[in-house]
mmJSON file of the N, C-alpha and C atoms, coordinates in Angstrom:
{"data_MODEL":{"atom_site":{
"group_PDB":["ATOM","ATOM","ATOM","ATOM","ATOM","ATOM","ATOM","ATOM","ATOM","ATOM","ATOM","ATOM","ATOM","ATOM","ATOM","ATOM","ATOM","ATOM","ATOM","ATOM","ATOM","ATOM","ATOM","ATOM","ATOM","ATOM","ATOM","ATOM","ATOM","ATOM","ATOM","ATOM","ATOM","ATOM","ATOM","ATOM","ATOM","ATOM","ATOM","ATOM","ATOM","ATOM","ATOM","ATOM","ATOM","ATOM","ATOM","ATOM","ATOM","ATOM","ATOM","ATOM","ATOM","ATOM","ATOM","ATOM","ATOM","ATOM","ATOM","ATOM","ATOM","ATOM","ATOM","ATOM","ATOM","ATOM","ATOM","ATOM","ATOM","ATOM","ATOM","ATOM","ATOM","ATOM","ATOM","ATOM","ATOM","ATOM","ATOM","ATOM","ATOM","ATOM","ATOM","ATOM","ATOM","ATOM","ATOM","ATOM","ATOM","ATOM","ATOM","ATOM","ATOM","ATOM","ATOM","ATOM","ATOM","ATOM","ATOM","ATOM","ATOM","ATOM","ATOM","ATOM","ATOM","ATOM","ATOM","ATOM","ATOM","ATOM","ATOM","ATOM","ATOM","ATOM","ATOM","ATOM","ATOM","ATOM","ATOM","ATOM","ATOM","ATOM","ATOM","ATOM","ATOM","ATOM","ATOM","ATOM","ATOM","ATOM","ATOM","ATOM","ATOM","ATOM","ATOM","ATOM","ATOM","ATOM","ATOM","ATOM","ATOM","ATOM","ATOM","ATOM","ATOM","ATOM","ATOM","ATOM","ATOM","ATOM","ATOM","ATOM","ATOM","ATOM","ATOM","ATOM","ATOM","ATOM","ATOM","ATOM","ATOM","ATOM","ATOM","ATOM","ATOM","ATOM","ATOM","ATOM","ATOM","ATOM","ATOM","ATOM","ATOM","ATOM","ATOM","ATOM","ATOM","ATOM","ATOM","ATOM","ATOM","ATOM","ATOM","ATOM","ATOM","ATOM","ATOM","ATOM","ATOM","ATOM","ATOM","ATOM","ATOM","ATOM","ATOM","ATOM","ATOM","ATOM","ATOM","ATOM","ATOM","ATOM","ATOM","ATOM","ATOM","ATOM","ATOM","ATOM","ATOM","ATOM","ATOM","ATOM","ATOM","ATOM","ATOM","ATOM","ATOM","ATOM","ATOM","ATOM","ATOM","ATOM","ATOM","ATOM","ATOM","ATOM","ATOM","ATOM","ATOM","ATOM","ATOM","ATOM","ATOM","ATOM","ATOM","ATOM","ATOM","ATOM","ATOM","ATOM"],
"id":[1,2,3,4,5,6,7,8,9,10,11,12,13,14,15,16,17,18,19,20,21,22,23,24,25,26,27,28,29,30,31,32,33,34,35,36,37,38,39,40,41,42,43,44,45,46,47,48,49,50,51,52,53,54,55,56,57,58,59,60,61,62,63,64,65,66,67,68,69,70,71,72,73,74,75,76,77,78,79,80,81,82,83,84,85,86,87,88,89,90,91,92,93,94,95,96,97,98,99,100,101,102,103,104,105,106,107,108,109,110,111,112,113,114,115,116,117,118,119,120,121,122,123,124,125,126,127,128,129,130,131,132,133,134,135,136,137,138,139,140,141,142,143,144,145,146,147,148,149,150,151,152,153,154,155,156,157,158,159,160,161,162,163,164,165,166,167,168,169,170,171,172,173,174,175,176,177,178,179,180,181,182,183,184,185,186,187,188,189,190,191,192,193,194,195,196,197,198,199,200,201,202,203,204,205,206,207,208,209,210,211,212,213,214,215,216,217,218,219,220,221,222,223,224,225,226,227,228,229,230,231,232,233,234,235,236,237,238,239,240],
"type_symbol":["N","C","C","N","C","C","N","C","C","N","C","C","N","C","C","N","C","C","N","C","C","N","C","C","N","C","C","N","C","C","N","C","C","N","C","C","N","C","C","N","C","C","N","C","C","N","C","C","N","C","C","N","C","C","N","C","C","N","C","C","N","C","C","N","C","C","N","C","C","N","C","C","N","C","C","N","C","C","N","C","C","N","C","C","N","C","C","N","C","C","N","C","C","N","C","C","N","C","C","N","C","C","N","C","C","N","C","C","N","C","C","N","C","C","N","C","C","N","C","C","N","C","C","N","C","C","N","C","C","N","C","C","N","C","C","N","C","C","N","C","C","N","C","C","N","C","C","N","C","C","N","C","C","N","C","C","N","C","C","N","C","C","N","C","C","N","C","C","N","C","C","N","C","C","N","C","C","N","C","C","N","C","C","N","C","C","N","C","C","N","C","C","N","C","C","N","C","C","N","C","C","N","C","C","N","C","C","N","C","C","N","C","C","N","C","C","N","C","C","N","C","C","N","C","C","N","C","C","N","C","C","N","C","C","N","C","C","N","C","C"],
"label_atom_id":["N","CA","C","N","CA","C","N","CA","C","N","CA","C","N","CA","C","N","CA","C","N","CA","C","N","CA","C","N","CA","C","N","CA","C","N","CA","C","N","CA","C","N","CA","C","N","CA","C","N","CA","C","N","CA","C","N","CA","C","N","CA","C","N","CA","C","N","CA","C","N","CA","C","N","CA","C","N","CA","C","N","CA","C","N","CA","C","N","CA","C","N","CA","C","N","CA","C","N","CA","C","N","CA","C","N","CA","C","N","CA","C","N","CA","C","N","CA","C","N","CA","C","N","CA","C","N","CA","C","N","CA","C","N","CA","C","N","CA","C","N","CA","C","N","CA","C","N","CA","C","N","CA","C","N","CA","C","N","CA","C","N","CA","C","N","CA","C","N","CA","C","N","CA","C","N","CA","C","N","CA","C","N","CA","C","N","CA","C","N","CA","C","N","CA","C","N","CA","C","N","CA","C","N","CA","C","N","CA","C","N","CA","C","N","CA","C","N","CA","C","N","CA","C","N","CA","C","N","CA","C","N","CA","C","N","CA","C","N","CA","C","N","CA","C","N","CA","C","N","CA","C","N","CA","C","N","CA","C","N","CA","C","N","CA","C","N","CA","C","N","CA","C","N","CA","C","N","CA","C"],
"label_alt_id":[null,null,null,null,null,null,null,null,null,null,null,null,null,null,null,null,null,null,null,null,null,null,null,null,null,null,null,null,null,null,null,null,null,null,null,null,null,null,null,null,null,null,null,null,null,null,null,null,null,null,null,null,null,null,null,null,null,null,null,null,null,null,null,null,null,null,null,null,null,null,null,null,null,null,null,null,null,null,null,null,null,null,null,null,null,null,null,null,null,null,null,null,null,null,null,null,null,null,null,null,null,null,null,null,null,null,null,null,null,null,null,null,null,null,null,null,null,null,null,null,null,null,null,null,null,null,null,null,null,null,null,null,null,null,null,null,null,null,null,null,null,null,null,null,null,null,null,null,null,null,null,null,null,null,null,null,null,null,null,null,null,null,null,null,null,null,null,null,null,null,null,null,null,null,null,null,null,null,null,null,null,null,null,null,null,null,null,null,null,null,null,null,null,null,null,null,null,null,null,null,null,null,null,null,null,null,null,null,null,null,null,null,null,null,null,null,null,null,null,null,null,null,null,null,null,null,null,null,null,null,null,null,null,null,null,null,null,null,null,null],
"label_comp_id":["MET","MET","MET","THR","THR","THR","LEU","LEU","LEU","CYS","CYS","CYS","PRO","PRO","PRO","LEU","LEU","LEU","CYS","CYS","CYS","ASN","ASN","ASN","GLY","GLY","GLY","LEU","LEU","LEU","ARG","ARG","ARG","LYS","LYS","LYS","ILE","ILE","ILE","HIS","HIS","HIS","VAL","VAL","VAL","ALA","ALA","ALA","CYS","CYS","CYS","THR","THR","THR","GLU","GLU","GLU","CYS","CYS","CYS","GLU","GLU","GLU","SER","SER","SER","GLU","GLU","GLU","MET","MET","MET","LYS","LYS","LYS","ASP","ASP","ASP","MET","MET","MET","GLY","GLY","GLY","LYS","LYS","LYS","ALA","ALA","ALA","MET","MET","MET","ASP","ASP","ASP","TYR","TYR","TYR","ASP","ASP","ASP","ASP","ASP","ASP","GLU","GLU","GLU","TYR","TYR","TYR","SER","SER","SER","ALA","ALA","ALA","TYR","TYR","TYR","MET","MET","MET","ASP","ASP","ASP","ILE","ILE","ILE","ASN","ASN","ASN","THR","THR","THR","LEU","LEU","LEU","LYS","LYS","LYS","GLN","GLN","GLN","ASN","ASN","ASN","ASP","ASP","ASP","GLY","GLY","GLY","PHE","PHE","PHE","PRO","PRO","PRO","ASP","ASP","ASP","SER","SER","SER","LEU","LEU","LEU","LYS","LYS","LYS","LYS","LYS","LYS","GLY","GLY","GLY","GLN","GLN","GLN","CYS","CYS","CYS","PRO","PRO","PRO","HIS","HIS","HIS","LEU","LEU","LEU","MET","MET","MET","LYS","LYS","LYS","CYS","CYS","CYS","LEU","LEU","LEU","ASN","ASN","ASN","CYS","CYS","CYS","ASN","ASN","ASN","HIS","HIS","HIS","ASP","ASP","ASP","GLU","GLU","GLU","VAL","VAL","VAL","ILE","ILE","ILE","LEU","LEU","LEU","VAL","VAL","VAL","GLN","GLN","GLN","GLU","GLU","GLU"],
"label_asym_id":["A","A","A","A","A","A","A","A","A","A","A","A","A","A","A","A","A","A","A","A","A","A","A","A","A","A","A","A","A","A","A","A","A","A","A","A","A","A","A","A","A","A","A","A","A","A","A","A","A","A","A","A","A","A","A","A","A","A","A","A","A","A","A","A","A","A","A","A","A","A","A","A","A","A","A","A","A","A","A","A","A","A","A","A","A","A","A","A","A","A","A","A","A","A","A","A","A","A","A","A","A","A","A","A","A","A","A","A","A","A","A","A","A","A","A","A","A","A","A","A","A","A","A","A","A","A","A","A","A","A","A","A","A","A","A","A","A","A","A","A","A","A","A","A","A","A","A","A","A","A","A","A","A","A","A","A","A","A","A","A","A","A","A","A","A","A","A","A","A","A","A","A","A","A","A","A","A","A","A","A","A","A","A","A","A","A","A","A","A","A","A","A","A","A","A","A","A","A","A","A","A","A","A","A","A","A","A","A","A","A","A","A","A","A","A","A","A","A","A","A","A","A","A","A","A","A","A","A","A","A","A","A","A","A","A","A","A","A","A","A"],
"label_entity_id":["1","1","1","1","1","1","1","1","1","1","1","1","1","1","1","1","1","1","1","1","1","1","1","1","1","1","1","1","1","1","1","1","1","1","1","1","1","1","1","1","1","1","1","1","1","1","1","1","1","1","1","1","1","1","1","1","1","1","1","1","1","1","1","1","1","1","1","1","1","1","1","1","1","1","1","1","1","1","1","1","1","1","1","1","1","1","1","1","1","1","1","1","1","1","1","1","1","1","1","1","1","1","1","1","1","1","1","1","1","1","1","1","1","1","1","1","1","1","1","1","1","1","1","1","1","1","1","1","1","1","1","1","1","1","1","1","1","1","1","1","1","1","1","1","1","1","1","1","1","1","1","1","1","1","1","1","1","1","1","1","1","1","1","1","1","1","1","1","1","1","1","1","1","1","1","1","1","1","1","1","1","1","1","1","1","1","1","1","1","1","1","1","1","1","1","1","1","1","1","1","1","1","1","1","1","1","1","1","1","1","1","1","1","1","1","1","1","1","1","1","1","1","1","1","1","1","1","1","1","1","1","1","1","1","1","1","1","1","1","1"],
"label_seq_id":[1,1,1,2,2,2,3,3,3,4,4,4,5,5,5,6,6,6,7,7,7,8,8,8,9,9,9,10,10,10,11,11,11,12,12,12,13,13,13,14,14,14,15,15,15,16,16,16,17,17,17,18,18,18,19,19,19,20,20,20,21,21,21,22,22,22,23,23,23,24,24,24,25,25,25,26,26,26,27,27,27,28,28,28,29,29,29,30,30,30,31,31,31,32,32,32,33,33,33,34,34,34,35,35,35,36,36,36,37,37,37,38,38,38,39,39,39,40,40,40,41,41,41,42,42,42,43,43,43,44,44,44,45,45,45,46,46,46,47,47,47,48,48,48,49,49,49,50,50,50,51,51,51,52,52,52,53,53,53,54,54,54,55,55,55,56,56,56,57,57,57,58,58,58,59,59,59,60,60,60,61,61,61,62,62,62,63,63,63,64,64,64,65,65,65,66,66,66,67,67,67,68,68,68,69,69,69,70,70,70,71,71,71,72,72,72,73,73,73,74,74,74,75,75,75,76,76,76,77,77,77,78,78,78,79,79,79,80,80,80],
"pdbx_PDB_ins_code":[null,null,null,null,null,null,null,null,null,null,null,null,null,null,null,null,null,null,null,null,null,null,null,null,null,null,null,null,null,null,null,null,null,null,null,null,null,null,null,null,null,null,null,null,null,null,null,null,null,null,null,null,null,null,null,null,null,null,null,null,null,null,null,null,null,null,null,null,null,null,null,null,null,null,null,null,null,null,null,null,null,null,null,null,null,null,null,null,null,null,null,null,null,null,null,null,null,null,null,null,null,null,null,null,null,null,null,null,null,null,null,null,null,null,null,null,null,null,null,null,null,null,null,null,null,null,null,null,null,null,null,null,null,null,null,null,null,null,null,null,null,null,null,null,null,null,null,null,null,null,null,null,null,null,null,null,null,null,null,null,null,null,null,null,null,null,null,null,null,null,null,null,null,null,null,null,null,null,null,null,null,null,null,null,null,null,null,null,null,null,null,null,null,null,null,null,null,null,null,null,null,null,null,null,null,null,null,null,null,null,null,null,null,null,null,null,null,null,null,null,null,null,null,null,null,null,null,null,null,null,null,null,null,null,null,null,null,null,null,null],
"Cartn_x":[65.917,64.604,64.435,63.695,63.426,62.194,62.187,61.057,60.787,59.465,58.939,58.756,59.405,59.406,57.969,57.149,55.813,54.879,54.868,54.065,54.148,55.451,55.801,55.795,55.272,55.145,56.587,57.644,58.902,59.099,58.374,58.314,57.194,56.962,55.839,56.437,55.744,56.125,55.165,55.714,55.189,55.344,54.109,54.036,53.049,53.351,52.479,51.777,50.551,49.748,50.162,50.212,50.664,49.535,48.248,47.295,47.059,46.987,46.604,47.717,48.766,49.942,49.423,48.25,47.894,48.723,48.88,49.635,48.68,49.469,48.579,48.674,47.689,47.529,47.995,48.816,49.392,48.116,47.651,46.562,47.031,48.227,48.862,49.212,49.64,50.145,49.068,49.617,48.618,48.082,48.909,48.282,47.251,47.059,45.972,44.678,44.48,43.42,42.974,43.821,43.645,42.428,42.165,40.96,40.7,39.821,39.546,40.447,41.378,42.298,43.736,44.02,45.414,45.934,45.395,45.958,46.477,46.004,46.444,47.495,47.852,48.756,50.206,51.239,52.709,52.959,53.593,53.986,54.934,55.907,56.764,56.156,55.138,54.314,53.491,52.949,52.104,52.848,54.22,55.024,55.452,55.368,55.576,54.544,53.407,52.329,51.748,52.514,51.954,51.863,52.376,52.452,53.839,54.623,55.9,56.939,57.418,58.344,59.611,60.041,61.341,61.189,59.898,59.698,60.166,60.186,60.658,62.203,62.753,64.23,64.874,64.274,64.809,64.393,63.715,63.13,62.354,61.33,60.483,59.169,58.369,57.012,56.046,55.128,54.216,53.05,53.034,51.992,51.049,49.86,48.78,48.679,48.848,48.7,47.522,46.744,45.437,45.401,44.949,44.641,43.326,43.195,41.897,41.149,42.053,41.46,40.682,41.366,40.992,40.631,40.879,40.661,41.666,42.681,43.694,44.398,44.688,45.612,46.643,47.71,48.844,49.681,50.434,51.263,52.587,53.309,54.684,55.402,56.588,57.456,58.435,58.39,58.932,60.177,61.33,62.377,62.319,62.489,62.434,63.724],
"Cartn_y":[76.094,76.228,76.798,77.734,78.353,77.77,77.946,77.256,78.364,78.619,79.557,78.718,79.252,78.554,78.616,79.693,79.807,78.911,78.937,78.097,76.617,76.237,74.834,74.465,75.35,75.055,74.764,75.353,75.128,76.175,77.33,78.221,79.066,79.767,80.553,82.081,82.994,84.373,85.076,86.142,86.973,88.322,89.016,90.305,91.151,92.175,93.052,93.914,94.169,95.055,96.493,97.15,98.484,99.551,99.026,99.84,99.678,98.464,98.304,97.483,96.96,96.308,94.852,94.33,92.925,91.984,90.672,89.868,89.553,89.625,89.317,87.92,87.405,85.901,85.862,84.99,84.7,84.046,84.669,84.101,83.344,83.191,82.521,83.467,82.837,83.652,84.719,85.89,86.986,86.637,86.052,85.813,84.747,83.923,83.023,83.676,84.997,85.759,86.494,86.269,87.072,86.681,85.396,84.751,83.362,82.666,81.394,80.293,80.552,79.562,79.795,81.063,81.343,80.302,79.964,78.836,77.7,77.497,76.173,76.567,77.645,78.072,78.071,77.95,77.976,79.316,79.127,80.291,81.306,80.657,81.639,82.467,81.911,82.473,83.665,83.303,84.467,85.422,85.255,86.272,87.355,86.969,87.853,88.964,88.78,89.761,90.044,89.906,89.964,91.459,92.4,93.645,94.154,93.176,93.357,93.011,93.956,93.727,92.851,92.839,92.042,90.809,90.435,89.176,88.02,87.724,86.437,86.613,87.831,87.89,87.769,88.381,88.364,87.052,86.229,85.028,85.34,86.201,86.616,86.098,85.624,85.229,86.127,86.939,87.854,87.14,87.358,86.763,87.873,87.402,88.307,88.14,89.195,89.138,90.029,89.409,90.05,90.083,91.259,91.496,91.1,90.04,89.61,90.523,91.508,92.461,93.69,94.26,95.482,95.313,94.152,93.81,94.41,94.987,95.651,94.462,94.592,93.605,94.334,93.661,94.065,92.906,93.165,92.192,92.4,91.22,91.289,90.232,90.634,89.797,88.906,87.568,86.562,86.1,86.029,85.623,84.132,83.517,82.025,81.39],
"Cartn_z":[46.551,46.859,48.275,48.479,49.734,50.56,51.846,52.598,53.611,53.748,54.641,56.157,57.161,58.399,59.021,58.724,59.258,58.584,57.193,56.388,56.597,56.908,57.232,58.512,59.593,60.839,61.577,61.057,61.829,62.959,62.96,64.083,64.033,65.352,65.37,65.348,65.017,65.239,66.233,66.91,67.75,67.345,67.031,66.4,67.362,67.676,68.598,67.683,67.767,67.072,67.13,65.909,66.042,66.66,66.717,67.071,68.712,69.249,70.549,71.297,70.686,71.318,71.754,71.377,71.684,70.6,71.0,69.998,68.901,67.702,66.434,66.082,65.486,64.924,63.429,63.268,61.812,61.099,60.041,59.086,58.032,57.922,56.654,55.532,54.449,53.27,52.882,52.642,52.275,50.951,49.916,48.607,48.729,49.719,49.692,49.691,49.975,50.243,48.865,47.837,46.527,45.881,45.791,45.165,45.422,45.004,45.531,45.096,44.115,43.494,43.981,44.574,44.755,45.76,46.7,47.696,46.937,45.79,45.075,43.968,43.776,42.691,43.156,42.209,42.633,43.437,44.455,45.309,44.61,43.764,43.113,42.033,41.409,40.455,40.994,42.27,42.805,43.407,43.898,44.307,43.279,42.046,40.903,40.943,41.455,41.437,42.831,43.889,45.248,45.837,44.982,45.578,46.294,46.506,47.039,46.072,45.445,44.261,44.511,45.819,45.942,46.75,46.94,47.81,47.217,45.933,45.324,45.24,44.86,44.756,46.145,47.247,48.563,49.339,48.87,49.535,50.747,50.584,51.693,51.454,52.381,52.361,53.143,52.268,52.85,53.629,54.932,55.832,56.309,56.342,56.821,58.334,59.283,60.572,61.068,62.058,62.351,63.939,64.411,65.84,66.107,67.028,67.327,68.303,68.901,70.005,69.221,68.16,67.616,66.136,65.473,64.245,63.226,63.73,62.768,61.977,60.788,60.058,59.31,59.066,58.329,57.687,56.631,56.046,56.573,57.006,57.338,56.379,56.099,55.298,56.141,55.915,56.683,55.87,56.426,55.644,55.564,54.386,54.102,54.348],
"occupancy":[1.0,1.0,1.0,1.0,1.0,1.0,1.0,1.0,1.0,1.0,1.0,1.0,1.0,1.0,1.0,1.0,1.0,1.0,1.0,1.0,1.0,1.0,1.0,1.0,1.0,1.0,1.0,1.0,1.0,1.0,1.0,1.0,1.0,1.0,1.0,1.0,1.0,1.0,1.0,1.0,1.0,1.0,1.0,1.0,1.0,1.0,1.0,1.0,1.0,1.0,1.0,1.0,1.0,1.0,1.0,1.0,1.0,1.0,1.0,1.0,1.0,1.0,1.0,1.0,1.0,1.0,1.0,1.0,1.0,1.0,1.0,1.0,1.0,1.0,1.0,1.0,1.0,1.0,1.0,1.0,1.0,1.0,1.0,1.0,1.0,1.0,1.0,1.0,1.0,1.0,1.0,1.0,1.0,1.0,1.0,1.0,1.0,1.0,1.0,1.0,1.0,1.0,1.0,1.0,1.0,1.0,1.0,1.0,1.0,1.0,1.0,1.0,1.0,1.0,1.0,1.0,1.0,1.0,1.0,1.0,1.0,1.0,1.0,1.0,1.0,1.0,1.0,1.0,1.0,1.0,1.0,1.0,1.0,1.0,1.0,1.0,1.0,1.0,1.0,1.0,1.0,1.0,1.0,1.0,1.0,1.0,1.0,1.0,1.0,1.0,1.0,1.0,1.0,1.0,1.0,1.0,1.0,1.0,1.0,1.0,1.0,1.0,1.0,1.0,1.0,1.0,1.0,1.0,1.0,1.0,1.0,1.0,1.0,1.0,1.0,1.0,1.0,1.0,1.0,1.0,1.0,1.0,1.0,1.0,1.0,1.0,1.0,1.0,1.0,1.0,1.0,1.0,1.0,1.0,1.0,1.0,1.0,1.0,1.0,1.0,1.0,1.0,1.0,1.0,1.0,1.0,1.0,1.0,1.0,1.0,1.0,1.0,1.0,1.0,1.0,1.0,1.0,1.0,1.0,1.0,1.0,1.0,1.0,1.0,1.0,1.0,1.0,1.0,1.0,1.0,1.0,1.0,1.0,1.0,1.0,1.0,1.0,1.0,1.0,1.0],
"B_iso_or_equiv":[0.0,0.0,0.0,0.0,0.0,0.0,0.0,0.0,0.0,0.0,0.0,0.0,0.0,0.0,0.0,0.0,0.0,0.0,0.0,0.0,0.0,0.0,0.0,0.0,0.0,0.0,0.0,0.0,0.0,0.0,0.0,0.0,0.0,0.0,0.0,0.0,0.0,0.0,0.0,0.0,0.0,0.0,0.0,0.0,0.0,0.0,0.0,0.0,0.0,0.0,0.0,0.0,0.0,0.0,0.0,0.0,0.0,0.0,0.0,0.0,0.0,0.0,0.0,0.0,0.0,0.0,0.0,0.0,0.0,0.0,0.0,0.0,0.0,0.0,0.0,0.0,0.0,0.0,0.0,0.0,0.0,0.0,0.0,0.0,0.0,0.0,0.0,0.0,0.0,0.0,0.0,0.0,0.0,0.0,0.0,0.0,0.0,0.0,0.0,0.0,0.0,0.0,0.0,0.0,0.0,0.0,0.0,0.0,0.0,0.0,0.0,0.0,0.0,0.0,0.0,0.0,0.0,0.0,0.0,0.0,0.0,0.0,0.0,0.0,0.0,0.0,0.0,0.0,0.0,0.0,0.0,0.0,0.0,0.0,0.0,0.0,0.0,0.0,0.0,0.0,0.0,0.0,0.0,0.0,0.0,0.0,0.0,0.0,0.0,0.0,0.0,0.0,0.0,0.0,0.0,0.0,0.0,0.0,0.0,0.0,0.0,0.0,0.0,0.0,0.0,0.0,0.0,0.0,0.0,0.0,0.0,0.0,0.0,0.0,0.0,0.0,0.0,0.0,0.0,0.0,0.0,0.0,0.0,0.0,0.0,0.0,0.0,0.0,0.0,0.0,0.0,0.0,0.0,0.0,0.0,0.0,0.0,0.0,0.0,0.0,0.0,0.0,0.0,0.0,0.0,0.0,0.0,0.0,0.0,0.0,0.0,0.0,0.0,0.0,0.0,0.0,0.0,0.0,0.0,0.0,0.0,0.0,0.0,0.0,0.0,0.0,0.0,0.0,0.0,0.0,0.0,0.0,0.0,0.0,0.0,0.0,0.0,0.0,0.0,0.0],
"pdbx_formal_charge":[null,null,null,null,null,null,null,null,null,null,null,null,null,null,null,null,null,null,null,null,null,null,null,null,null,null,null,null,null,null,null,null,null,null,null,null,null,null,null,null,null,null,null,null,null,null,null,null,null,null,null,null,null,null,null,null,null,null,null,null,null,null,null,null,null,null,null,null,null,null,null,null,null,null,null,null,null,null,null,null,null,null,null,null,null,null,null,null,null,null,null,null,null,null,null,null,null,null,null,null,null,null,null,null,null,null,null,null,null,null,null,null,null,null,null,null,null,null,null,null,null,null,null,null,null,null,null,null,null,null,null,null,null,null,null,null,null,null,null,null,null,null,null,null,null,null,null,null,null,null,null,null,null,null,null,null,null,null,null,null,null,null,null,null,null,null,null,null,null,null,null,null,null,null,null,null,null,null,null,null,null,null,null,null,null,null,null,null,null,null,null,null,null,null,null,null,null,null,null,null,null,null,null,null,null,null,null,null,null,null,null,null,null,null,null,null,null,null,null,null,null,null,null,null,null,null,null,null,null,null,null,null,null,null,null,null,null,null,null,null],
"auth_seq_id":[1,1,1,2,2,2,3,3,3,4,4,4,5,5,5,6,6,6,7,7,7,8,8,8,9,9,9,10,10,10,11,11,11,12,12,12,13,13,13,14,14,14,15,15,15,16,16,16,17,17,17,18,18,18,19,19,19,20,20,20,21,21,21,22,22,22,23,23,23,24,24,24,25,25,25,26,26,26,27,27,27,28,28,28,29,29,29,30,30,30,31,31,31,32,32,32,33,33,33,34,34,34,35,35,35,36,36,36,37,37,37,38,38,38,39,39,39,40,40,40,41,41,41,42,42,42,43,43,43,44,44,44,45,45,45,46,46,46,47,47,47,48,48,48,49,49,49,50,50,50,51,51,51,52,52,52,53,53,53,54,54,54,55,55,55,56,56,56,57,57,57,58,58,58,59,59,59,60,60,60,61,61,61,62,62,62,63,63,63,64,64,64,65,65,65,66,66,66,67,67,67,68,68,68,69,69,69,70,70,70,71,71,71,72,72,72,73,73,73,74,74,74,75,75,75,76,76,76,77,77,77,78,78,78,79,79,79,80,80,80],
"auth_comp_id":["MET","MET","MET","THR","THR","THR","LEU","LEU","LEU","CYS","CYS","CYS","PRO","PRO","PRO","LEU","LEU","LEU","CYS","CYS","CYS","ASN","ASN","ASN","GLY","GLY","GLY","LEU","LEU","LEU","ARG","ARG","ARG","LYS","LYS","LYS","ILE","ILE","ILE","HIS","HIS","HIS","VAL","VAL","VAL","ALA","ALA","ALA","CYS","CYS","CYS","THR","THR","THR","GLU","GLU","GLU","CYS","CYS","CYS","GLU","GLU","GLU","SER","SER","SER","GLU","GLU","GLU","MET","MET","MET","LYS","LYS","LYS","ASP","ASP","ASP","MET","MET","MET","GLY","GLY","GLY","LYS","LYS","LYS","ALA","ALA","ALA","MET","MET","MET","ASP","ASP","ASP","TYR","TYR","TYR","ASP","ASP","ASP","ASP","ASP","ASP","GLU","GLU","GLU","TYR","TYR","TYR","SER","SER","SER","ALA","ALA","ALA","TYR","TYR","TYR","MET","MET","MET","ASP","ASP","ASP","ILE","ILE","ILE","ASN","ASN","ASN","THR","THR","THR","LEU","LEU","LEU","LYS","LYS","LYS","GLN","GLN","GLN","ASN","ASN","ASN","ASP","ASP","ASP","GLY","GLY","GLY","PHE","PHE","PHE","PRO","PRO","PRO","ASP","ASP","ASP","SER","SER","SER","LEU","LEU","LEU","LYS","LYS","LYS","LYS","LYS","LYS","GLY","GLY","GLY","GLN","GLN","GLN","CYS","CYS","CYS","PRO","PRO","PRO","HIS","HIS","HIS","LEU","LEU","LEU","MET","MET","MET","LYS","LYS","LYS","CYS","CYS","CYS","LEU","LEU","LEU","ASN","ASN","ASN","CYS","CYS","CYS","ASN","ASN","ASN","HIS","HIS","HIS","ASP","ASP","ASP","GLU","GLU","GLU","VAL","VAL","VAL","ILE","ILE","ILE","LEU","LEU","LEU","VAL","VAL","VAL","GLN","GLN","GLN","GLU","GLU","GLU"],
"auth_asym_id":["A","A","A","A","A","A","A","A","A","A","A","A","A","A","A","A","A","A","A","A","A","A","A","A","A","A","A","A","A","A","A","A","A","A","A","A","A","A","A","A","A","A","A","A","A","A","A","A","A","A","A","A","A","A","A","A","A","A","A","A","A","A","A","A","A","A","A","A","A","A","A","A","A","A","A","A","A","A","A","A","A","A","A","A","A","A","A","A","A","A","A","A","A","A","A","A","A","A","A","A","A","A","A","A","A","A","A","A","A","A","A","A","A","A","A","A","A","A","A","A","A","A","A","A","A","A","A","A","A","A","A","A","A","A","A","A","A","A","A","A","A","A","A","A","A","A","A","A","A","A","A","A","A","A","A","A","A","A","A","A","A","A","A","A","A","A","A","A","A","A","A","A","A","A","A","A","A","A","A","A","A","A","A","A","A","A","A","A","A","A","A","A","A","A","A","A","A","A","A","A","A","A","A","A","A","A","A","A","A","A","A","A","A","A","A","A","A","A","A","A","A","A","A","A","A","A","A","A","A","A","A","A","A","A","A","A","A","A","A","A"],
"auth_atom_id":["N","CA","C","N","CA","C","N","CA","C","N","CA","C","N","CA","C","N","CA","C","N","CA","C","N","CA","C","N","CA","C","N","CA","C","N","CA","C","N","CA","C","N","CA","C","N","CA","C","N","CA","C","N","CA","C","N","CA","C","N","CA","C","N","CA","C","N","CA","C","N","CA","C","N","CA","C","N","CA","C","N","CA","C","N","CA","C","N","CA","C","N","CA","C","N","CA","C","N","CA","C","N","CA","C","N","CA","C","N","CA","C","N","CA","C","N","CA","C","N","CA","C","N","CA","C","N","CA","C","N","CA","C","N","CA","C","N","CA","C","N","CA","C","N","CA","C","N","CA","C","N","CA","C","N","CA","C","N","CA","C","N","CA","C","N","CA","C","N","CA","C","N","CA","C","N","CA","C","N","CA","C","N","CA","C","N","CA","C","N","CA","C","N","CA","C","N","CA","C","N","CA","C","N","CA","C","N","CA","C","N","CA","C","N","CA","C","N","CA","C","N","CA","C","N","CA","C","N","CA","C","N","CA","C","N","CA","C","N","CA","C","N","CA","C","N","CA","C","N","CA","C","N","CA","C","N","CA","C","N","CA","C","N","CA","C","N","CA","C","N","CA","C","N","CA","C","N","CA","C"],
"pdbx_PDB_model_num":[1,1,1,1,1,1,1,1,1,1,1,1,1,1,1,1,1,1,1,1,1,1,1,1,1,1,1,1,1,1,1,1,1,1,1,1,1,1,1,1,1,1,1,1,1,1,1,1,1,1,1,1,1,1,1,1,1,1,1,1,1,1,1,1,1,1,1,1,1,1,1,1,1,1,1,1,1,1,1,1,1,1,1,1,1,1,1,1,1,1,1,1,1,1,1,1,1,1,1,1,1,1,1,1,1,1,1,1,1,1,1,1,1,1,1,1,1,1,1,1,1,1,1,1,1,1,1,1,1,1,1,1,1,1,1,1,1,1,1,1,1,1,1,1,1,1,1,1,1,1,1,1,1,1,1,1,1,1,1,1,1,1,1,1,1,1,1,1,1,1,1,1,1,1,1,1,1,1,1,1,1,1,1,1,1,1,1,1,1,1,1,1,1,1,1,1,1,1,1,1,1,1,1,1,1,1,1,1,1,1,1,1,1,1,1,1,1,1,1,1,1,1,1,1,1,1,1,1,1,1,1,1,1,1,1,1,1,1,1,1]
}}}
C-alpha cells in the first residue's frame, strides 16, 4: 500500500509558479475537485480515471497547485 506524503502531512512541497515564479499553494488531490463525492471515494479507483494513465501503476498522487498571486493552477504528480 502506498502513502502520499502530502495528503498525510508528512512533508510539504515548494513549487514555483511557471507564470510569475511565486510559490504555489497545495490545494490537495486534484481528483477531489471532480465532483461532490470524489473526496469520499477510494483513491485507487479514482486514479483509474484521473487523466494520468500511469498514476496508479507508478504510485503517483496528482495534486492541484494554485498560485495565489496570479491565479495560475496546474497539477503535479507527487511520488507516494
